[in-house]
Biopython code that builds the backbone (N, CA, C, O; Angstrom):
import numpy as np
from Bio.PDB.StructureBuilder import StructureBuilder

atoms = [
    (1, "MET", "N", (106.910, 120.837, 98.483)),
    (1, "MET", "CA", (107.321, 119.477, 98.706)),
    (1, "MET", "C", (108.802, 119.354, 98.354)),
    (1, "MET", "O", (109.289, 120.021, 97.442)),
    (2, "PHE", "N", (109.513, 118.494, 99.089)),
    (2, "PHE", "CA", (110.946, 118.353, 98.909)),
    (2, "PHE", "C", (111.327, 116.910, 98.596)),
    (2, "PHE", "O", (110.604, 115.973, 98.934)),
    (3, "GLY", "N", (112.449, 116.756, 97.959)),
    (3, "GLY", "CA", (113.023, 115.447, 97.675)),
    (3, "GLY", "C", (114.484, 115.461, 98.075)),
    (3, "GLY", "O", (115.027, 116.502, 98.443)),
    (4, "TYR", "N", (115.111, 114.314, 98.003)),
    (4, "TYR", "CA", (116.524, 114.186, 98.340)),
    (4, "TYR", "C", (117.233, 113.451, 97.216)),
    (4, "TYR", "O", (116.658, 112.567, 96.580)),
    (5, "LYS", "N", (118.477, 113.816, 96.975)),
    (5, "LYS", "CA", (119.258, 113.135, 95.951)),
    (5, "LYS", "C", (120.725, 113.121, 96.369)),
    (5, "LYS", "O", (121.147, 113.864, 97.254)),
    (6, "LEU", "N", (121.481, 112.262, 95.714)),
    (6, "LEU", "CA", (122.915, 112.199, 95.948)),
    (6, "LEU", "C", (123.610, 113.246, 95.094)),
    (6, "LEU", "O", (123.253, 113.449, 93.933)),
    (7, "ASP", "N", (124.590, 113.902, 95.663)),
    (7, "ASP", "CA", (125.397, 114.871, 94.927)),
    (7, "ASP", "C", (126.837, 114.700, 95.393)),
    (7, "ASP", "O", (127.289, 115.383, 96.312)),
    (8, "PHE", "N", (127.546, 113.787, 94.755)),
    (8, "PHE", "CA", (128.912, 113.504, 95.174)),
    (8, "PHE", "C", (129.944, 113.752, 94.082)),
    (8, "PHE", "O", (131.139, 113.584, 94.326)),
    (9, "ALA", "N", (129.520, 114.145, 92.891)),
    (9, "ALA", "CA", (130.444, 114.329, 91.769)),
    (9, "ALA", "C", (131.517, 115.371, 92.081)),
    (9, "ALA", "O", (132.678, 115.180, 91.718)),
    (10, "HIS", "N", (131.154, 116.460, 92.741)),
    (10, "HIS", "CA", (132.137, 117.508, 93.042)),
    (10, "HIS", "C", (133.207, 117.018, 94.016)),
    (10, "HIS", "O", (134.375, 117.386, 93.895)),
    (11, "ILE", "N", (132.813, 116.196, 94.972)),
    (11, "ILE", "CA", (133.776, 115.635, 95.928)),
    (11, "ILE", "C", (134.669, 114.623, 95.216)),
    (11, "ILE", "O", (135.885, 114.605, 95.408)),
    (12, "GLN", "N", (134.056, 113.798, 94.408)),
    (12, "GLN", "CA", (134.796, 112.799, 93.633)),
    (12, "GLN", "C", (135.839, 113.494, 92.747)),
    (12, "GLN", "O", (136.992, 113.067, 92.691)),
    (13, "LYS", "N", (135.434, 114.549, 92.065)),
    (13, "LYS", "CA", (136.340, 115.275, 91.181)),
    (13, "LYS", "C", (137.467, 115.931, 91.969)),
    (13, "LYS", "O", (138.626, 115.882, 91.557)),
    (14, "ALA", "N", (137.130, 116.548, 93.108)),
    (14, "ALA", "CA", (138.140, 117.209, 93.934)),
    (14, "ALA", "C", (139.197, 116.226, 94.433)),
    (14, "ALA", "O", (140.357, 116.593, 94.614)),
    (15, "LYS", "N", (138.794, 114.985, 94.653)),
    (15, "LYS", "CA", (139.721, 113.954, 95.119)),
    (15, "LYS", "C", (140.422, 113.254, 93.960)),
    (15, "LYS", "O", (141.293, 112.412, 94.180)),
    (16, "GLY", "N", (140.048, 113.597, 92.723)),
    (16, "GLY", "CA", (140.700, 113.024, 91.558)),
    (16, "GLY", "C", (140.402, 111.547, 91.351)),
    (16, "GLY", "O", (141.253, 110.795, 90.876)),
    (17, "ILE", "N", (139.188, 111.135, 91.709)),
    (17, "ILE", "CA", (138.792, 109.732, 91.586)),
    (17, "ILE", "C", (137.863, 109.576, 90.384)),
    (17, "ILE", "O", (136.797, 110.189, 90.334)),
    (18, "SER", "N", (138.269, 108.759, 89.423)),
    (18, "SER", "CA", (137.427, 108.504, 88.251)),
    (18, "SER", "C", (136.263, 107.597, 88.627)),
    (18, "SER", "O", (136.267, 106.964, 89.683)),
    (19, "ASP", "N", (135.273, 107.543, 87.754)),
    (19, "ASP", "CA", (134.145, 106.637, 87.987)),
    (19, "ASP", "C", (134.613, 105.192, 88.064)),
    (19, "ASP", "O", (134.131, 104.421, 88.895)),
    (20, "SER", "N", (135.552, 104.825, 87.198)),
    (20, "SER", "CA", (136.075, 103.451, 87.203)),
    (20, "SER", "C", (136.801, 103.135, 88.496)),
    (20, "SER", "O", (136.651, 102.046, 89.049)),
    (21, "GLU", "N", (137.590, 104.088, 88.981)),
    (21, "GLU", "CA", (138.321, 103.882, 90.235)),
    (21, "GLU", "C", (137.357, 103.825, 91.423)),
    (21, "GLU", "O", (137.533, 103.018, 92.335)),
    (22, "LEU", "N", (136.348, 104.680, 91.406)),
    (22, "LEU", "CA", (135.348, 104.671, 92.474)),
    (22, "LEU", "C", (134.634, 103.325, 92.504)),
    (22, "LEU", "O", (134.441, 102.744, 93.572)),
    (23, "ALA", "N", (134.245, 102.838, 91.346)),
    (23, "ALA", "CA", (133.578, 101.534, 91.255)),
    (23, "ALA", "C", (134.492, 100.423, 91.783)),
    (23, "ALA", "O", (134.044, 99.545, 92.520)),
    (24, "ARG", "N", (135.762, 100.464, 91.406)),
    (24, "ARG", "CA", (136.710, 99.444, 91.867)),
    (24, "ARG", "C", (136.840, 99.458, 93.385)),
    (24, "ARG", "O", (136.799, 98.408, 94.026)),
    (25, "ARG", "N", (136.997, 100.651, 93.959)),
    (25, "ARG", "CA", (137.155, 100.766, 95.413)),
    (25, "ARG", "C", (135.896, 100.351, 96.171)),
    (25, "ARG", "O", (135.977, 99.814, 97.276)),
    (26, "MET", "N", (134.727, 100.606, 95.567)),
    (26, "MET", "CA", (133.464, 100.235, 96.208)),
    (26, "MET", "C", (133.083, 98.784, 95.943)),
    (26, "MET", "O", (132.177, 98.241, 96.576)),
    (27, "LYS", "N", (133.794, 98.158, 94.991)),
    (27, "LYS", "CA", (133.493, 96.783, 94.584)),
    (27, "LYS", "C", (132.085, 96.679, 93.988)),
    (27, "LYS", "O", (131.312, 95.780, 94.317)),
    (28, "VAL", "N", (131.781, 97.641, 93.093)),
    (28, "VAL", "CA", (130.517, 97.648, 92.351)),
    (28, "VAL", "C", (130.856, 97.848, 90.874)),
    (28, "VAL", "O", (131.997, 98.158, 90.532)),
    (29, "SER", "N", (129.875, 97.671, 90.010)),
    (29, "SER", "CA", (130.117, 97.861, 88.581)),
    (29, "SER", "C", (130.210, 99.347, 88.254)),
    (29, "SER", "O", (129.704, 100.193, 88.992)),
    (30, "ARG", "N", (130.855, 99.647, 87.150)),
    (30, "ARG", "CA", (130.979, 101.023, 86.674)),
    (30, "ARG", "C", (129.598, 101.611, 86.375)),
    (30, "ARG", "O", (129.355, 102.795, 86.609)),
    (31, "SER", "N", (128.699, 100.774, 85.858)),
    (31, "SER", "CA", (127.352, 101.260, 85.562)),
    (31, "SER", "C", (126.597, 101.630, 86.841)),
    (31, "SER", "O", (125.704, 102.476, 86.806)),
    (32, "SER", "N", (126.945, 101.010, 87.958)),
    (32, "SER", "CA", (126.317, 101.362, 89.242)),
    (32, "SER", "C", (126.634, 102.796, 89.636)),
    (32, "SER", "O", (125.796, 103.483, 90.220)),
    (33, "ILE", "N", (127.840, 103.250, 89.318)),
    (33, "ILE", "CA", (128.222, 104.628, 89.641)),
    (33, "ILE", "C", (127.370, 105.600, 88.818)),
    (33, "ILE", "O", (126.878, 106.598, 89.346)),
    (34, "GLY", "N", (127.199, 105.313, 87.544)),
    (34, "GLY", "CA", (126.335, 106.140, 86.709)),
    (34, "GLY", "C", (124.910, 106.171, 87.222)),
    (34, "GLY", "O", (124.257, 107.214, 87.212)),
    (35, "TYR", "N", (124.435, 105.026, 87.670)),
    (35, "TYR", "CA", (123.084, 104.935, 88.231)),
    (35, "TYR", "C", (122.966, 105.823, 89.476)),
    (35, "TYR", "O", (121.980, 106.543, 89.635)),
    (36, "LEU", "N", (123.968, 105.771, 90.352)),
    (36, "LEU", "CA", (123.927, 106.575, 91.578)),
    (36, "LEU", "C", (123.901, 108.070, 91.270)),
    (36, "LEU", "O", (123.294, 108.848, 92.006)),
    (37, "LYS", "N", (124.554, 108.465, 90.194)),
    (37, "LYS", "CA", (124.609, 109.888, 89.844)),
    (37, "LYS", "C", (123.315, 110.397, 89.243)),
    (37, "LYS", "O", (123.074, 111.605, 89.242)),
    (38, "THR", "N", (122.473, 109.507, 88.729)),
    (38, "THR", "CA", (121.252, 109.951, 88.065)),
    (38, "THR", "C", (119.971, 109.603, 88.809)),
    (38, "THR", "O", (118.903, 110.103, 88.456)),
    (39, "ARG", "N", (120.053, 108.779, 89.803)),
    (39, "ARG", "CA", (118.869, 108.359, 90.559)),
    (39, "ARG", "C", (118.943, 108.903, 91.982)),
    (39, "ARG", "O", (120.008, 109.313, 92.442)),
    (40, "SER", "N", (117.820, 108.905, 92.666)),
    (40, "SER", "CA", (117.798, 109.425, 94.024)),
    (40, "SER", "C", (117.829, 108.328, 95.083)),
    (40, "SER", "O", (118.027, 108.628, 96.260)),
    (41, "GLY", "N", (117.643, 107.078, 94.703)),
    (41, "GLY", "CA", (117.610, 105.997, 95.681)),
    (41, "GLY", "C", (118.966, 105.348, 95.883)),
    (41, "GLY", "O", (119.747, 105.215, 94.941)),
    (42, "ILE", "N", (119.242, 104.945, 97.112)),
    (42, "ILE", "CA", (120.480, 104.247, 97.431)),
    (42, "ILE", "C", (120.225, 103.388, 98.665)),
    (42, "ILE", "O", (119.523, 103.811, 99.584)),
    (43, "ASP", "N", (120.790, 102.190, 98.687)),
    (43, "ASP", "CA", (120.635, 101.368, 99.883)),
    (43, "ASP", "C", (121.749, 101.729, 100.876)),
    (43, "ASP", "O", (122.762, 102.314, 100.493)),
    (44, "PHE", "N", (121.555, 101.378, 102.137)),
    (44, "PHE", "CA", (122.495, 101.782, 103.180)),
    (44, "PHE", "C", (123.884, 101.192, 102.988)),
    (44, "PHE", "O", (124.877, 101.853, 103.288)),
    (45, "ASP", "N", (123.973, 99.976, 102.499)),
    (45, "ASP", "CA", (125.274, 99.350, 102.278)),
    (45, "ASP", "C", (126.067, 100.128, 101.231)),
    (45, "ASP", "O", (127.254, 100.391, 101.422)),
    (46, "THR", "N", (125.425, 100.495, 100.136)),
    (46, "THR", "CA", (126.088, 101.257, 99.085)),
    (46, "THR", "C", (126.441, 102.657, 99.572)),
    (46, "THR", "O", (127.514, 103.166, 99.252)),
    (47, "LEU", "N", (125.562, 103.281, 100.335)),
    (47, "LEU", "CA", (125.836, 104.597, 100.900)),
    (47, "LEU", "C", (127.060, 104.541, 101.810)),
    (47, "LEU", "O", (127.897, 105.443, 101.783)),
    (48, "GLU", "N", (127.165, 103.499, 102.604)),
    (48, "GLU", "CA", (128.313, 103.340, 103.506)),
    (48, "GLU", "C", (129.600, 103.189, 102.708)),
    (48, "GLU", "O", (130.613, 103.799, 103.050)),
    (49, "LYS", "N", (129.573, 102.386, 101.652)),
    (49, "LYS", "CA", (130.759, 102.196, 100.810)),
    (49, "LYS", "C", (131.169, 103.509, 100.152)),
    (49, "LYS", "O", (132.348, 103.862, 100.141)),
    (50, "LEU", "N", (130.199, 104.226, 99.608)),
    (50, "LEU", "CA", (130.471, 105.490, 98.940)),
    (50, "LEU", "C", (131.096, 106.491, 99.909)),
    (50, "LEU", "O", (132.083, 107.148, 99.579)),
    (51, "CYS", "N", (130.527, 106.602, 101.088)),
    (51, "CYS", "CA", (131.062, 107.529, 102.099)),
    (51, "CYS", "C", (132.461, 107.123, 102.546)),
    (51, "CYS", "O", (133.321, 107.981, 102.747)),
    (52, "ARG", "N", (132.691, 105.841, 102.701)),
    (52, "ARG", "CA", (134.003, 105.355, 103.130)),
    (52, "ARG", "C", (135.064, 105.697, 102.084)),
    (52, "ARG", "O", (136.131, 106.206, 102.427)),
    (53, "VAL", "N", (134.775, 105.421, 100.818)),
    (53, "VAL", "CA", (135.742, 105.677, 99.748)),
    (53, "VAL", "C", (136.007, 107.177, 99.588)),
    (53, "VAL", "O", (137.154, 107.586, 99.411)),
    (54, "LEU", "N", (134.964, 107.989, 99.647)),
    (54, "LEU", "CA", (135.124, 109.439, 99.474)),
    (54, "LEU", "C", (135.536, 110.151, 100.765)),
    (54, "LEU", "O", (135.841, 111.343, 100.755)),
    (55, "GLU", "N", (135.540, 109.410, 101.870)),
    (55, "GLU", "CA", (135.898, 109.963, 103.182)),
    (55, "GLU", "C", (134.998, 111.135, 103.565)),
    (55, "GLU", "O", (135.469, 112.216, 103.918)),
    (56, "VAL", "N", (133.688, 110.890, 103.484)),
    (56, "VAL", "CA", (132.682, 111.896, 103.837)),
    (56, "VAL", "C", (131.611, 111.244, 104.706)),
    (56, "VAL", "O", (131.595, 110.027, 104.887)),
    (57, "GLU", "N", (130.730, 112.064, 105.231)),
    (57, "GLU", "CA", (129.557, 111.610, 105.966)),
    (57, "GLU", "C", (128.352, 111.689, 105.026)),
    (57, "GLU", "O", (128.371, 112.468, 104.074)),
    (58, "PRO", "N", (127.306, 110.896, 105.275)),
    (58, "PRO", "CA", (126.114, 110.963, 104.416)),
    (58, "PRO", "C", (125.573, 112.376, 104.232)),
    (58, "PRO", "O", (125.113, 112.729, 103.146)),
    (59, "LYS", "N", (125.625, 113.178, 105.275)),
    (59, "LYS", "CA", (125.100, 114.550, 105.191)),
    (59, "LYS", "C", (125.862, 115.402, 104.173)),
    (59, "LYS", "O", (125.366, 116.435, 103.725)),
    (60, "ASP", "N", (127.070, 114.962, 103.814)),
    (60, "ASP", "CA", (127.881, 115.706, 102.855)),
    (60, "ASP", "C", (127.484, 115.446, 101.406)),
    (60, "ASP", "O", (127.810, 116.238, 100.522)),
    (61, "ILE", "N", (126.781, 114.339, 101.159)),
    (61, "ILE", "CA", (126.458, 113.979, 99.761)),
    (61, "ILE", "C", (124.969, 113.815, 99.489)),
    (61, "ILE", "O", (124.576, 113.616, 98.339)),
    (62, "ILE", "N", (124.137, 113.891, 100.515)),
    (62, "ILE", "CA", (122.681, 113.831, 100.322)),
    (62, "ILE", "C", (122.158, 115.258, 100.419)),
    (62, "ILE", "O", (122.295, 115.911, 101.454)),
    (63, "VAL", "N", (121.568, 115.731, 99.347)),
    (63, "VAL", "CA", (121.078, 117.104, 99.308)),
    (63, "VAL", "C", (119.560, 117.143, 99.162)),
    (63, "VAL", "O", (118.952, 116.278, 98.531)),
    (64, "LYS", "N", (118.980, 118.151, 99.753)),
    (64, "LYS", "CA", (117.538, 118.367, 99.699)),
    (64, "LYS", "C", (117.244, 119.356, 98.578)),
    (64, "LYS", "O", (117.960, 120.341, 98.401)),
    (65, "TYR", "N", (116.183, 119.082, 97.826)),
    (65, "TYR", "CA", (115.799, 120.005, 96.776)),
    (65, "TYR", "C", (114.275, 120.107, 96.729)),
    (65, "TYR", "O", (113.558, 119.204, 97.160)),
    (66, "GLU", "N", (113.806, 121.224, 96.198)),
    (66, "GLU", "CA", (112.375, 121.468, 96.113)),
    (66, "GLU", "C", (111.821, 120.825, 94.844)),
    (66, "GLU", "O", (112.357, 121.017, 93.753)),
    (67, "LEU", "N", (110.746, 120.062, 94.999)),
    (67, "LEU", "CA", (110.071, 119.454, 93.861)),
    (67, "LEU", "C", (109.157, 120.496, 93.231)),
    (67, "LEU", "O", (108.363, 121.128, 93.929)),
    (68, "LEU", "N", (109.261, 120.677, 91.945)),
    (68, "LEU", "CA", (108.387, 121.612, 91.255)),
    (68, "LEU", "C", (107.187, 120.862, 90.731)),
    (68, "LEU", "O", (107.313, 119.978, 89.884)),
    (69, "LEU", "N", (106.040, 121.215, 91.230)),
    (69, "LEU", "CA", (104.802, 120.531, 90.843)),
    (69, "LEU", "C", (103.974, 121.368, 89.916)),
    (69, "LEU", "O", (102.899, 120.942, 89.493)),
]
sb = StructureBuilder()
sb.init_structure("model")
sb.init_model(0)
sb.init_chain("A")
sb.init_seg("    ")
for serial, (resi, resn, name, xyz) in enumerate(atoms, 1):
    if name == "N":
        sb.init_residue(resn, " ", resi, " ")
    sb.init_atom(name, np.array(xyz, "f"), 0.0, 1.0, " ", f" {name:<3s}", serial, name[0])
structure = sb.get_structure()
């Protein structure tokens, strides 16, 4: 069985964007960025904002992983 999660920290770091700056550009709270990094759910509006700010496509930050049961 597989799951999906967001993995954008490496792109964010490569672009030199702090969590605070990312939150400001996305117009969300700083705690929302922490939530996105630790949870697997995201709504389409937030996904669009994240992709726009990081200049990536959803396929670049949504990764598939195997669930260990």
